[in-house]
FIZALO-770750 format. One record per residue (C-alpha): residue in three letters; chain; x, y, z. Coordinates in steps of 0.05 Angstrom, whole numbers. Layout:
BEGIN
site rest:Ala, kette:A, x:X, y:Y, z:Z
...
END
This chain:
BEGIN
site rest:Unk, kette:A, x:0, y:0, z:0
site rest:Unk, kette:A, x:20, y:72, z:-12
site rest:Unk, kette:A, x:12, y:112, z:52
site rest:Unk, kette:A, x:4, y:187, z:58
site rest:Unk, kette:A, x:61, y:191, z:108
site rest:Unk, kette:A, x:115, y:170, z:61
site rest:Unk, kette:A, x:137, y:151, z:-8
site rest:Unk, kette:A, x:145, y:78, z:-24
site rest:Unk, kette:A, x:162, y:43, z:-89
site rest:Unk, kette:A, x:94, y:49, z:-122
site rest:Unk, kette:A, x:89, y:124, z:-108
site rest:Unk, kette:A, x:159, y:137, z:-133
site rest:Unk, kette:A, x:144, y:95, z:-195
site rest:Unk, kette:A, x:83, y:139, z:-212
site rest:Unk, kette:A, x:123, y:202, z:-200
site rest:Unk, kette:A, x:179, y:177, z:-244
site rest:Unk, kette:A, x:132, y:154, z:-300
site rest:Unk, kette:A, x:98, y:222, z:-302
site rest:Unk, kette:A, x:164, y:260, z:-299
site rest:Unk, kette:A, x:198, y:219, z:-353
site rest:Unk, kette:A, x:133, y:216, z:-393
site rest:Unk, kette:A, x:130, y:141, z:-396
site rest:Unk, kette:A, x:62, y:142, z:-362
site rest:Unk, kette:A, x:-1, y:125, z:-401
site rest:Unk, kette:A, x:-56, y:176, z:-393
site rest:Unk, kette:A, x:-129, y:154, z:-399
site rest:Unk, kette:A, x:-180, y:206, z:-421
site rest:Unk, kette:A, x:-252, y:185, z:-409
site rest:Unk, kette:A, x:-299, y:225, z:-453
site rest:Unk, kette:A, x:-274, y:253, z:-519
site rest:Unk, kette:A, x:-316, y:316, z:-525
site rest:Unk, kette:A, x:-301, y:390, z:-521
site rest:Unk, kette:A, x:-258, y:379, z:-458
site rest:Unk, kette:A, x:-231, y:309, z:-467
site rest:Unk, kette:A, x:-206, y:311, z:-539
site rest:Unk, kette:A, x:-164, y:375, z:-532
site rest:Unk, kette:A, x:-135, y:347, z:-467
site rest:Unk, kette:A, x:-118, y:281, z:-500
site rest:Unk, kette:A, x:-82, y:316, z:-557
site rest:Unk, kette:A, x:-45, y:362, z:-507
site rest:Unk, kette:A, x:-18, y:302, z:-468
site rest:Unk, kette:A, x:1, y:266, z:-532
site rest:Unk, kette:A, x:37, y:328, z:-558
site rest:Unk, kette:A, x:74, y:331, z:-492
site rest:Unk, kette:A, x:102, y:262, z:-506
site rest:Unk, kette:A, x:55, y:217, z:-468
site rest:Unk, kette:A, x:19, y:155, z:-493
site rest:Unk, kette:A, x:-55, y:170, z:-488
site rest:Unk, kette:A, x:-115, y:124, z:-488
site rest:Unk, kette:A, x:-181, y:158, z:-502
site rest:Unk, kette:A, x:-244, y:122, z:-480
site rest:Unk, kette:A, x:-313, y:142, z:-505
site rest:Unk, kette:A, x:-380, y:105, z:-508
site rest:Unk, kette:A, x:-396, y:134, z:-577
site rest:Unk, kette:A, x:-367, y:90, z:-631
site rest:Unk, kette:A, x:-373, y:146, z:-681
site rest:Unk, kette:A, x:-325, y:190, z:-640
site rest:Unk, kette:A, x:-276, y:133, z:-629
site rest:Unk, kette:A, x:-273, y:117, z:-703
site rest:Unk, kette:A, x:-263, y:191, z:-721
site rest:Unk, kette:A, x:-205, y:198, z:-672
site rest:Unk, kette:A, x:-171, y:135, z:-696
site rest:Unk, kette:A, x:-179, y:160, z:-768
site rest:Unk, kette:A, x:-150, y:228, z:-750
site rest:Unk, kette:A, x:-215, y:265, z:-765
site rest:Unk, kette:A, x:-228, y:319, z:-714
site rest:Unk, kette:A, x:-299, y:338, z:-696
site rest:Unk, kette:A, x:-278, y:393, z:-647
site rest:Unk, kette:A, x:-260, y:462, z:-674
site rest:Unk, kette:A, x:-204, y:471, z:-623
site rest:Unk, kette:A, x:-168, y:409, z:-648
site rest:Unk, kette:A, x:-144, y:407, z:-720
site rest:Unk, kette:A, x:-146, y:342, z:-758
site rest:Unk, kette:A, x:-72, y:353, z:-773
site rest:Unk, kette:A, x:-55, y:352, z:-699
site rest:Unk, kette:A, x:-98, y:291, z:-689
site rest:Unk, kette:A, x:-67, y:255, z:-747
site rest:Unk, kette:A, x:3, y:270, z:-722
site rest:Unk, kette:A, x:-14, y:240, z:-654
site rest:Unk, kette:A, x:-44, y:178, z:-685
site rest:Unk, kette:A, x:14, y:169, z:-734
site rest:Unk, kette:A, x:64, y:175, z:-677
site rest:Unk, kette:A, x:27, y:121, z:-638
site rest:Unk, kette:A, x:17, y:170, z:-581
site rest:Unk, kette:A, x:-60, y:170, z:-584
site rest:Unk, kette:A, x:-111, y:115, z:-591
site rest:Unk, kette:A, x:-185, y:114, z:-578
site rest:Unk, kette:A, x:-229, y:56, z:-556
site rest:Unk, kette:A, x:-298, y:40, z:-529
site rest:Unk, kette:A, x:-268, y:-15, z:-485
site rest:Unk, kette:A, x:-270, y:8, z:-412
site rest:Unk, kette:A, x:-228, y:-51, z:-391
site rest:Unk, kette:A, x:-167, y:-20, z:-423
site rest:Unk, kette:A, x:-166, y:33, z:-369
site rest:Unk, kette:A, x:-125, y:-17, z:-328
site rest:Unk, kette:A, x:-68, y:-3, z:-376
site rest:Unk, kette:A, x:-65, y:70, z:-354
site rest:Unk, kette:A, x:-27, y:105, z:-299
site rest:Unk, kette:A, x:-72, y:167, z:-294
site rest:Unk, kette:A, x:-144, y:176, z:-315
site rest:Unk, kette:A, x:-180, y:242, z:-328
site rest:Unk, kette:A, x:-256, y:238, z:-327
site rest:Unk, kette:A, x:-285, y:288, z:-377
site rest:Unk, kette:A, x:-357, y:266, z:-385
site rest:Unk, kette:A, x:-420, y:309, z:-391
site rest:Unk, kette:A, x:-457, y:334, z:-329
site rest:Unk, kette:A, x:-524, y:359, z:-357
site rest:Unk, kette:A, x:-588, y:378, z:-321
site rest:Unk, kette:A, x:-652, y:338, z:-319
site rest:Unk, kette:A, x:-717, y:367, z:-345
site rest:Unk, kette:A, x:-732, y:392, z:-275
site rest:Unk, kette:A, x:-663, y:426, z:-273
site rest:Unk, kette:A, x:-632, y:378, z:-223
site rest:Unk, kette:A, x:-560, y:355, z:-232
site rest:Unk, kette:A, x:-553, y:293, z:-276
site rest:Unk, kette:A, x:-489, y:258, z:-253
site rest:Unk, kette:A, x:-506, y:193, z:-287
site rest:Unk, kette:A, x:-446, y:197, z:-333
site rest:Unk, kette:A, x:-398, y:210, z:-275
site rest:Unk, kette:A, x:-429, y:153, z:-235
site rest:Unk, kette:A, x:-426, y:105, z:-294
site rest:Unk, kette:A, x:-353, y:120, z:-309
site rest:Unk, kette:A, x:-333, y:117, z:-235
site rest:Unk, kette:A, x:-363, y:47, z:-232
site rest:Unk, kette:A, x:-327, y:27, z:-296
site rest:Unk, kette:A, x:-260, y:53, z:-269
site rest:Unk, kette:A, x:-272, y:17, z:-203
site rest:Unk, kette:A, x:-276, y:-49, z:-240
site rest:Unk, kette:A, x:-206, y:-40, z:-268
site rest:Unk, kette:A, x:-173, y:5, z:-216
site rest:Unk, kette:A, x:-100, y:-9, z:-204
site rest:Unk, kette:A, x:-57, y:7, z:-143
site rest:Unk, kette:A, x:-18, y:71, z:-153
site rest:Unk, kette:A, x:-65, y:101, z:-206
site rest:Unk, kette:A, x:-85, y:174, z:-205
site rest:Unk, kette:A, x:-158, y:191, z:-219
site rest:Unk, kette:A, x:-178, y:263, z:-235
site rest:Unk, kette:A, x:-249, y:287, z:-245
site rest:Unk, kette:A, x:-254, y:347, z:-292
site rest:Unk, kette:A, x:-329, y:348, z:-306
site rest:Unk, kette:A, x:-366, y:409, z:-279
site rest:Unk, kette:A, x:-404, y:391, z:-216
site rest:Unk, kette:A, x:-424, y:415, z:-147
site rest:Unk, kette:A, x:-377, y:417, z:-87
site rest:Unk, kette:A, x:-372, y:350, z:-54
site rest:Unk, kette:A, x:-380, y:305, z:-115
site rest:Unk, kette:A, x:-309, y:280, z:-116
site rest:Unk, kette:A, x:-306, y:260, z:-43
site rest:Unk, kette:A, x:-379, y:242, z:-31
site rest:Unk, kette:A, x:-396, y:206, z:-96
site rest:Unk, kette:A, x:-335, y:187, z:-136
site rest:Unk, kette:A, x:-291, y:165, z:-78
site rest:Unk, kette:A, x:-340, y:113, z:-48
site rest:Unk, kette:A, x:-352, y:83, z:-117
site rest:Unk, kette:A, x:-277, y:76, z:-129
site rest:Unk, kette:A, x:-266, y:48, z:-60
site rest:Unk, kette:A, x:-317, y:-7, z:-75
site rest:Unk, kette:A, x:-257, y:-38, z:-111
site rest:Unk, kette:A, x:-228, y:-51, z:-40
site rest:Unk, kette:A, x:-172, y:-2, z:-54
site rest:Unk, kette:A, x:-166, y:57, z:-7
site rest:Unk, kette:A, x:-166, y:129, z:-34
site rest:Unk, kette:A, x:-103, y:167, z:-14
site rest:Unk, kette:A, x:-68, y:102, z:3
site rest:Unk, kette:A, x:-76, y:54, z:-55
site rest:Unk, kette:A, x:-97, y:105, z:-108
site rest:Unk, kette:A, x:-99, y:180, z:-115
site rest:Unk, kette:A, x:-161, y:222, z:-128
site rest:Unk, kette:A, x:-167, y:296, z:-145
site rest:Unk, kette:A, x:-212, y:346, z:-178
site rest:Unk, kette:A, x:-187, y:394, z:-231
site rest:Unk, kette:A, x:-240, y:437, z:-265
site rest:Unk, kette:A, x:-238, y:444, z:-339
site rest:Unk, kette:A, x:-229, y:516, z:-362
site rest:Unk, kette:A, x:-241, y:509, z:-436
site rest:Unk, kette:A, x:-262, y:570, z:-476
site rest:Unk, kette:A, x:-287, y:540, z:-542
site rest:Unk, kette:A, x:-262, y:577, z:-603
site rest:Unk, kette:A, x:-212, y:620, z:-564
site rest:Unk, kette:A, x:-150, y:640, z:-603
site rest:Unk, kette:A, x:-117, y:669, z:-541
site rest:Unk, kette:A, x:-127, y:617, z:-486
site rest:Unk, kette:A, x:-117, y:542, z:-488
site rest:Unk, kette:A, x:-95, y:486, z:-442
site rest:Unk, kette:A, x:-23, y:509, z:-441
site rest:Unk, kette:A, x:-33, y:582, z:-419
site rest:Unk, kette:A, x:-95, y:575, z:-377
site rest:Unk, kette:A, x:-77, y:563, z:-303
site rest:Unk, kette:A, x:-100, y:495, z:-278
site rest:Unk, kette:A, x:-132, y:486, z:-209
site rest:Unk, kette:A, x:-121, y:419, z:-173
site rest:Unk, kette:A, x:-148, y:395, z:-106
site rest:Unk, kette:A, x:-139, y:324, z:-81
site rest:Unk, kette:A, x:-171, y:284, z:-25
site rest:Unk, kette:A, x:-102, y:282, z:8
site rest:Unk, kette:A, x:-39, y:325, z:0
site rest:Unk, kette:A, x:-6, y:269, z:-39
site rest:Unk, kette:A, x:-65, y:265, z:-87
site rest:Unk, kette:A, x:-60, y:340, z:-98
site rest:Unk, kette:A, x:14, y:334, z:-112
site rest:Unk, kette:A, x:4, y:278, z:-161
site rest:Unk, kette:A, x:-48, y:318, z:-198
site rest:Unk, kette:A, x:-4, y:380, z:-197
site rest:Unk, kette:A, x:54, y:339, z:-227
site rest:Unk, kette:A, x:9, y:310, z:-281
site rest:Unk, kette:A, x:-20, y:375, z:-305
site rest:Unk, kette:A, x:46, y:412, z:-302
site rest:Unk, kette:A, x:66, y:370, z:-362
site rest:Unk, kette:A, x:15, y:407, z:-405
site rest:Unk, kette:A, x:-1, y:472, z:-368
site rest:Unk, kette:A, x:47, y:528, z:-354
site rest:Unk, kette:A, x:15, y:544, z:-287
site rest:Unk, kette:A, x:-17, y:494, z:-239
site rest:Unk, kette:A, x:-48, y:520, z:-175
site rest:Unk, kette:A, x:-58, y:470, z:-117
site rest:Unk, kette:A, x:-116, y:483, z:-69
site rest:Unk, kette:A, x:-130, y:450, z:-3
site rest:Unk, kette:A, x:-183, y:400, z:-23
site rest:Unk, kette:A, x:-230, y:378, z:-80
site rest:Unk, kette:A, x:-287, y:419, z:-51
site rest:Unk, kette:A, x:-249, y:484, z:-61
site rest:Unk, kette:A, x:-231, y:465, z:-133
site rest:Unk, kette:A, x:-304, y:446, z:-147
site rest:Unk, kette:A, x:-331, y:511, z:-117
site rest:Unk, kette:A, x:-279, y:551, z:-156
site rest:Unk, kette:A, x:-306, y:524, z:-221
site rest:Unk, kette:A, x:-378, y:538, z:-201
site rest:Unk, kette:A, x:-361, y:608, z:-176
site rest:Unk, kette:A, x:-325, y:627, z:-241
site rest:Unk, kette:A, x:-387, y:612, z:-282
site rest:Unk, kette:A, x:-438, y:638, z:-233
site rest:Unk, kette:A, x:-398, y:704, z:-233
site rest:Unk, kette:A, x:-409, y:708, z:-308
site rest:Unk, kette:A, x:-482, y:687, z:-303
site rest:Unk, kette:A, x:-498, y:741, z:-252
site rest:Unk, kette:A, x:-463, y:796, z:-291
site rest:Unk, kette:A, x:-495, y:775, z:-357
site rest:Unk, kette:A, x:-563, y:775, z:-323
site rest:Unk, kette:A, x:-550, y:845, z:-296
site rest:Unk, kette:A, x:-535, y:872, z:-365
site rest:Unk, kette:A, x:-593, y:833, z:-397
site rest:Unk, kette:A, x:-641, y:865, z:-347
site rest:Unk, kette:A, x:-609, y:933, z:-360
site rest:Unk, kette:A, x:-620, y:923, z:-435
site rest:Unk, kette:A, x:-695, y:914, z:-422
site rest:Unk, kette:A, x:-697, y:977, z:-380
site rest:Unk, kette:A, x:-656, y:1017, z:-430
site rest:Unk, kette:A, x:-707, y:998, z:-484
site rest:Unk, kette:A, x:-764, y:1025, z:-442
site rest:Unk, kette:A, x:-725, y:1089, z:-427
site rest:Unk, kette:A, x:-703, y:1098, z:-500
site rest:Unk, kette:A, x:-630, y:1095, z:-480
site rest:Unk, kette:A, x:-578, y:1053, z:-517
site rest:Unk, kette:A, x:-549, y:1000, z:-471
site rest:Unk, kette:A, x:-492, y:991, z:-520
site rest:Unk, kette:A, x:-472, y:1064, z:-513
site rest:Unk, kette:A, x:-478, y:1058, z:-438
site rest:Unk, kette:A, x:-431, y:997, z:-437
site rest:Unk, kette:A, x:-381, y:1031, z:-483
site rest:Unk, kette:A, x:-381, y:1093, z:-439
site rest:Unk, kette:A, x:-374, y:1052, z:-374
site rest:Unk, kette:A, x:-316, y:1013, z:-405
site rest:Unk, kette:A, x:-274, y:1076, z:-406
site rest:Unk, kette:A, x:-267, y:1071, z:-330
site rest:Unk, kette:A, x:-199, y:1040, z:-316
site rest:Unk, kette:A, x:-218, y:1008, z:-249
site rest:Unk, kette:A, x:-277, y:975, z:-214
site rest:Unk, kette:A, x:-312, y:955, z:-278
site rest:Unk, kette:A, x:-309, y:902, z:-332
site rest:Unk, kette:A, x:-357, y:899, z:-391
site rest:Unk, kette:A, x:-410, y:846, z:-401
site rest:Unk, kette:A, x:-458, y:847, z:-459
site rest:Unk, kette:A, x:-532, y:830, z:-468
site rest:Unk, kette:A, x:-556, y:779, z:-517
site rest:Unk, kette:A, x:-611, y:730, z:-535
site rest:Unk, kette:A, x:-593, y:685, z:-476
site rest:Unk, kette:A, x:-535, y:644, z:-450
site rest:Unk, kette:A, x:-507, y:580, z:-478
site rest:Unk, kette:A, x:-451, y:530, z:-473
site rest:Unk, kette:A, x:-445, y:475, z:-421
site rest:Unk, kette:A, x:-428, y:516, z:-359
site rest:Unk, kette:A, x:-463, y:583, z:-352
site rest:Unk, kette:A, x:-535, y:557, z:-362
site rest:Unk, kette:A, x:-523, y:497, z:-317
site rest:Unk, kette:A, x:-475, y:515, z:-260
site rest:Unk, kette:A, x:-524, y:560, z:-221
site rest:Unk, kette:A, x:-571, y:501, z:-214
site rest:Unk, kette:A, x:-515, y:453, z:-192
site rest:Unk, kette:A, x:-497, y:502, z:-136
site rest:Unk, kette:A, x:-570, y:515, z:-118
site rest:Unk, kette:A, x:-584, y:440, z:-113
site rest:Unk, kette:A, x:-525, y:429, z:-66
site rest:Unk, kette:A, x:-542, y:490, z:-25
site rest:Unk, kette:A, x:-610, y:461, z:-8
site rest:Unk, kette:A, x:-575, y:406, z:32
site rest:Unk, kette:A, x:-556, y:462, z:81
site rest:Unk, kette:A, x:-625, y:495, z:81
site rest:Unk, kette:A, x:-594, y:551, z:41
site rest:Unk, kette:A, x:-628, y:583, z:-18
site rest:Unk, kette:A, x:-584, y:617, z:-70
site rest:Unk, kette:A, x:-637, y:669, z:-87
site rest:Unk, kette:A, x:-591, y:719, z:-121
site rest:Unk, kette:A, x:-558, y:665, z:-164
site rest:Unk, kette:A, x:-622, y:631, z:-183
site rest:Unk, kette:A, x:-655, y:697, z:-201
site rest:Unk, kette:A, x:-597, y:712, z:-248
site rest:Unk, kette:A, x:-606, y:645, z:-282
site rest:Unk, kette:A, x:-680, y:659, z:-290
site rest:Unk, kette:A, x:-667, y:727, z:-322
site rest:Unk, kette:A, x:-619, y:696, z:-372
site rest:Unk, kette:A, x:-668, y:639, z:-387
site rest:Unk, kette:A, x:-724, y:688, z:-404
site rest:Unk, kette:A, x:-682, y:726, z:-455
site rest:Unk, kette:A, x:-704, y:684, z:-516
site rest:Unk, kette:A, x:-776, y:698, z:-495
site rest:Unk, kette:A, x:-761, y:772, z:-490
site rest:Unk, kette:A, x:-726, y:773, z:-557
site rest:Unk, kette:A, x:-786, y:737, z:-589
site rest:Unk, kette:A, x:-832, y:790, z:-560
site rest:Unk, kette:A, x:-789, y:846, z:-587
site rest:Unk, kette:A, x:-790, y:813, z:-656
site rest:Unk, kette:A, x:-866, y:810, z:-653
site rest:Unk, kette:A, x:-868, y:884, z:-636
site rest:Unk, kette:A, x:-819, y:902, z:-691
site rest:Unk, kette:A, x:-861, y:864, z:-743
site rest:Unk, kette:A, x:-926, y:894, z:-717
site rest:Unk, kette:A, x:-897, y:964, z:-723
site rest:Unk, kette:A, x:-888, y:949, z:-797
site rest:Unk, kette:A, x:-958, y:921, z:-806
site rest:Unk, kette:A, x:-935, y:848, z:-806
site rest:Unk, kette:A, x:-959, y:792, z:-761
site rest:Unk, kette:A, x:-910, y:740, z:-735
site rest:Unk, kette:A, x:-959, y:686, z:-756
site rest:Unk, kette:A, x:-938, y:668, z:-827
site rest:Unk, kette:A, x:-877, y:714, z:-826
site rest:Unk, kette:A, x:-811, y:691, z:-855
site rest:Unk, kette:A, x:-760, y:698, z:-799
site rest:Unk, kette:A, x:-687, y:685, z:-817
site rest:Unk, kette:A, x:-639, y:672, z:-758
site rest:Unk, kette:A, x:-565, y:686, z:-768
site rest:Unk, kette:A, x:-526, y:641, z:-721
site rest:Unk, kette:A, x:-548, y:576, z:-688
site rest:Unk, kette:A, x:-485, y:571, z:-645
site rest:Unk, kette:A, x:-485, y:597, z:-574
site rest:Unk, kette:A, x:-425, y:642, z:-585
site rest:Unk, kette:A, x:-384, y:676, z:-639
site rest:Unk, kette:A, x:-343, y:635, z:-689
site rest:Unk, kette:A, x:-355, y:565, z:-660
site rest:Unk, kette:A, x:-396, y:505, z:-681
site rest:Unk, kette:A, x:-422, y:493, z:-611
site rest:Unk, kette:A, x:-498, y:488, z:-602
site rest:Unk, kette:A, x:-499, y:466, z:-530
site rest:Unk, kette:A, x:-555, y:503, z:-494
site rest:Unk, kette:A, x:-555, y:554, z:-551
site rest:Unk, kette:A, x:-609, y:608, z:-542
site rest:Unk, kette:A, x:-617, y:608, z:-618
site rest:Unk, kette:A, x:-649, y:540, z:-614
site rest:Unk, kette:A, x:-699, y:563, z:-563
site rest:Unk, kette:A, x:-713, y:626, z:-603
site rest:Unk, kette:A, x:-725, y:586, z:-667
site rest:Unk, kette:A, x:-772, y:539, z:-630
site rest:Unk, kette:A, x:-811, y:597, z:-598
site rest:Unk, kette:A, x:-820, y:633, z:-664
site rest:Unk, kette:A, x:-840, y:570, z:-699
site rest:Unk, kette:A, x:-891, y:553, z:-645
site rest:Unk, kette:A, x:-921, y:623, z:-655
site rest:Unk, kette:A, x:-932, y:609, z:-729
site rest:Unk, kette:A, x:-870, y:639, z:-761
site rest:Unk, kette:A, x:-836, y:606, z:-820
site rest:Unk, kette:A, x:-766, y:599, z:-791
site rest:Unk, kette:A, x:-700, y:587, z:-826
site rest:Unk, kette:A, x:-628, y:598, z:-806
site rest:Unk, kette:A, x:-557, y:605, z:-830
site rest:Unk, kette:A, x:-495, y:583, z:-793
site rest:Unk, kette:A, x:-431, y:565, z:-830
site rest:Unk, kette:A, x:-408, y:523, z:-770
site rest:Unk, kette:A, x:-473, y:484, z:-759
site rest:Unk, kette:A, x:-503, y:450, z:-821
site rest:Unk, kette:A, x:-565, y:420, z:-787
site rest:Unk, kette:A, x:-606, y:431, z:-725
site rest:Unk, kette:A, x:-665, y:394, z:-694
site rest:Unk, kette:A, x:-729, y:426, z:-671
site rest:Unk, kette:A, x:-790, y:391, z:-641
site rest:Unk, kette:A, x:-826, y:391, z:-708
site rest:Unk, kette:A, x:-766, y:366, z:-748
site rest:Unk, kette:A, x:-697, y:384, z:-773
site rest:Unk, kette:A, x:-673, y:448, z:-807
site rest:Unk, kette:A, x:-615, y:456, z:-854
site rest:Unk, kette:A, x:-573, y:518, z:-856
site rest:Unk, kette:A, x:-591, y:558, z:-919
site rest:Unk, kette:A, x:-542, y:599, z:-958
site rest:Unk, kette:A, x:-534, y:671, z:-938
site rest:Unk, kette:A, x:-548, y:711, z:-1002
site rest:Unk, kette:A, x:-581, y:775, z:-1023
site rest:Unk, kette:A, x:-641, y:733, z:-1042
site rest:Unk, kette:A, x:-648, y:697, z:-975
site rest:Unk, kette:A, x:-641, y:762, z:-938
site rest:Unk, kette:A, x:-691, y:800, z:-980
site rest:Unk, kette:A, x:-741, y:743, z:-977
site rest:Unk, kette:A, x:-744, y:747, z:-900
site rest:Unk, kette:A, x:-794, y:791, z:-864
site rest:Unk, kette:A, x:-744, y:795, z:-807
site rest:Unk, kette:A, x:-670, y:777, z:-803
site rest:Unk, kette:A, x:-647, y:763, z:-732
site rest:Unk, kette:A, x:-573, y:769, z:-715
site rest:Unk, kette:A, x:-568, y:717, z:-660
site rest:Unk, kette:A, x:-493, y:702, z:-664
site rest:Unk, kette:A, x:-442, y:753, z:-685
site rest:Unk, kette:A, x:-399, y:707, z:-728
site rest:Unk, kette:A, x:-340, y:744, z:-760
site rest:Unk, kette:A, x:-359, y:720, z:-829
site rest:Unk, kette:A, x:-424, y:759, z:-828
site rest:Unk, kette:A, x:-419, y:823, z:-868
site rest:Unk, kette:A, x:-465, y:867, z:-827
site rest:Unk, kette:A, x:-469, y:922, z:-879
site rest:Unk, kette:A, x:-492, y:872, z:-931
site rest:Unk, kette:A, x:-542, y:842, z:-883
site rest:Unk, kette:A, x:-573, y:910, z:-868
site rest:Unk, kette:A, x:-571, y:932, z:-942
site rest:Unk, kette:A, x:-612, y:872, z:-966
site rest:Unk, kette:A, x:-660, y:861, z:-908
site rest:Unk, kette:A, x:-729, y:889, z:-897
site rest:Unk, kette:A, x:-720, y:887, z:-821
site rest:Unk, kette:A, x:-659, y:869, z:-779
site rest:Unk, kette:A, x:-666, y:852, z:-706
site rest:Unk, kette:A, x:-596, y:855, z:-676
site rest:Unk, kette:A, x:-587, y:818, z:-609
site rest:Unk, kette:A, x:-512, y:827, z:-607
site rest:Unk, kette:A, x:-501, y:901, z:-620
site rest:Unk, kette:A, x:-460, y:890, z:-683
site rest:Unk, kette:A, x:-500, y:943, z:-721
site rest:Unk, kette:A, x:-491, y:998, z:-670
site rest:Unk, kette:A, x:-445, y:1037, z:-716
site rest:Unk, kette:A, x:-499, y:1039, z:-769
site rest:Unk, kette:A, x:-559, y:1083, z:-776
site rest:Unk, kette:A, x:-616, y:1054, z:-817
site rest:Unk, kette:A, x:-692, y:1053, z:-810
site rest:Unk, kette:A, x:-694, y:978, z:-817
site rest:Unk, kette:A, x:-651, y:964, z:-756
site rest:Unk, kette:A, x:-680, y:947, z:-688
site rest:Unk, kette:A, x:-630, y:931, z:-632
site rest:Unk, kette:A, x:-636, y:895, z:-566
site rest:Unk, kette:A, x:-628, y:945, z:-511
site rest:Unk, kette:A, x:-650, y:1006, z:-550
END
């Protein structure tokens, strides 16, 4: 056994294997978090085994075909060709690894309760094949306490003892999809283990791919850090979304207000309104924290209110579109509404929790004839069926009764959009430098 009080052969062996990069790293879940991490470790010189339940993903990885914008097929092909990366659906192969990073989804149920079924499933699978001296790190976003209260007991069902026979830590993913500035290497990594030795093992592992690794005292601090980072954004986005509604009523431009406030060199950072929030973290994290808080008879009223404000934005945008059409003598029922951007943020092909999908569904339910364009997303699914991205042309713009800018992709020529559209509803403020009678902006 490996005891916290000292280093024996098995511990030194793990340290040595990580330090000399002879360790095999297992990545469970090859999505937006797992695949970039797998490539990062392979590029650092490690042998990486990626495990995913989706055969389609596994086959794509082994063929060097990336399905994640932040990972090029060229990088993937180089890792495969160098025998540094292999993907499989066989969970049993996790026994071949020295460290395992769990990067599986943590969605919400329909009633907005945390769904940790993927974490639970993978913890049970890892427990089946857990080896003495292995390091297990949970990266999936979750509430404080998950690592110690849920993952640890499942792993210890293997009869191995956490902190003695194996190491367990939490290290929150900090992926910013589509970012050209921040990636795994230059984004500081937080690690918190169930014991000091577990923390140190996690710190050593991630220092191979990240320039800065910051140890914290325990997994709960690391878990809360992740939740807090995203709740901070959720609350500030909700503030500016509510301000946008008020500015409209007061006939004041929220965009001009934000630009003016941004000139202050201290005590302020800009956040911007929009049609809602998307991605995996910001729409979900407030509910993960709220759910955990109820165990302590604590109600996160401020945080939950912010989440509600952000969730209602697609409804508010739909209402503003109805008003804009009515002002031009046109009913939404039967109107042709053309949405630009199905992704949840600029220049990415990520639809997770995208407010555009909710907006499309709302408008369709109210009788509009909806269509969309997104160069990053060829198809989407609504309740009544699938939609295919249509080409953005003068004809498609002029045929629409209302063109809605829902995502501010760099490829959209705003001047051309305005020039050829009967009505433009801008939810992102990209037209604020233009003056035209056919422009209606959120927050004005």
